Steps between C-alpha positions, in 0.01 A plus 500: 500500500681661208739320265762595247354560156727236344429260784585179313807402300355590160238725343233237434507364856496849651207609283311181587569558871347847486195394298432222753525749788270739316243224443510416872450869578201528264337185638490661842341818362225343285146472630453160668119498498503227233780300663397135526790338685729685740725195538582496129579873512731440796674226302539731198649776717738250662628384160540859384702581814714192446572607143408365157734333254352630177218708352293186434495414871394856581231481232368181660476667842315797349250265335438332836435841654259584219314172542436561872336833425783755465438542129629859493859378532501419126470870416829566677694183419428411137651822355806461724547143381510622138734786590730259688512249214585777253762659725680165518576529127696822562768319704524782754755484782315714752149621572646849503528477121120515475365845419179651367614482139564126526164432666324707233675298231400171663138605551476605136622156390282286726171693483471557126194278450323591823204728562552845648357381831758219516781740405391726784520204740854423384604861552349519848650164597849613394470836681378336822774236498788741449350739754507208745866438415580869556383466860624151583862477379795630697875510443729667756207692644379626161238371260509489122201685352378396157243783479300306240197716413438423131313826455602522136463132416293482181338165565161638600315716255143542617264276306711482186635158418267333748495127451156359427402202716421157361130407496251261339241590238133424563525188282804382696324567831212280382744217418682556829177465701413179313846366581446577871180293498674210326815507714578220742792570733479150659502667842349829618307546176221696672746728678703567187195574283357731766807719545548540125135590446505756780806668344370505142148615605611774743848606386647477851874449538634147551641607836155623601335174390732270695436701816120476479319365805154346527383798707599737217213371282138592567174470302284781367208363298651351184849631578799404706664805658870439558703716738854545371806621685712661230837670481588717797237312707225698329162329488253491215217274387440317176186316391433188301176332392431210735416248227852535356676349802231388749531128433880509528491708818249270670703191410837644598670295769680740733800373694437647841855432612548850368445723803407798285207327332640551150293362212784389277754282680713194428496170687706648781258786548741752347384768259552430132789686341471737204731270302262207555197698384691611188579136422127419517430782254771373265345151504155636415638724225681202349180294512313786328768533231576860599858630477608827655838663555413508870289208618495584870192551714545880496397489134147414617483831688603687186236310303224593744604868500515509121154347460358728769622815328396379155144433620447796734744771380525608867858556616396578859315168513817321387698682770252404773460140387874437477596700808739734321627785715527729197273546200815516285566132578157411360547721196709239319183302428365780282751384237286193438190689391500482119187702414687826445765319298225365278382858442852590398499211255172630353654845453795347319263308275315820415827666413583215267163542325 
């Protein structure tokens, strides 16, 4: 069913209406192989059909969708949320006032501190949303076409201006590991220590860790071989020395109320959320006296990749270990190798002499 572009009585409500419909559309098109609870998804879709009152309510529904396995929805929604919040400052009267110049202006203002990869996501999200609107709105038999293409938007510039990820130094990693051993979470201490160690020792994504099953882990001499389902349902394996996690793994109490046999679940048998795992990391960092601009669990992945490249100088190895689709994604970790910079410092010293 098609609706008028300015469906509600003001710009903000109309824009919110269309974003909610777009989110509902994207939820139906995402891969559901990781979906954990169809009933919750049905409830989310029902609430989206009924209509949301504000962007915060819509954000809450998106987070629920992410937590039941539809993590890809963030890629589409988060940029639109920022665009919506910025558009509200313009006090527009109609969605028809939006054009490519305005969207370019908004993207430039809200993506200034982001990496090129994130800027690309914002651009694609905006293009996809307005393309959806082009096809879905109708007024007297005609539709309003935004024709947002952003071909000349200057937000993405190859690898220039790429934002370097946060990571820990070797000394900080040592303190972090000591803090893990000394941590007591009152409940689920074994589970919490195990998931953090697996992430820091293998560099897998948090979303990959919380979806691990007992059957995904096998033994090979002194190694554990872990089968990972990564982005785009692509499989890879990572390895970890058995002595690093064996005791924790053997003492892990699995809640078998979870039908999928997941390793890391809460008391209700539900998979842990990424937000919960990040809170664990923040607690351990605080205990270790380590302060970072970004304290989330994803920082552990960056730390592993940085250490791996520093020790091995093998970019293809980093790509394979982290499950990057492109070698260019792994290339950012070459910035952390300081040997060549030290040579440059030596040259400068010679010049001074």
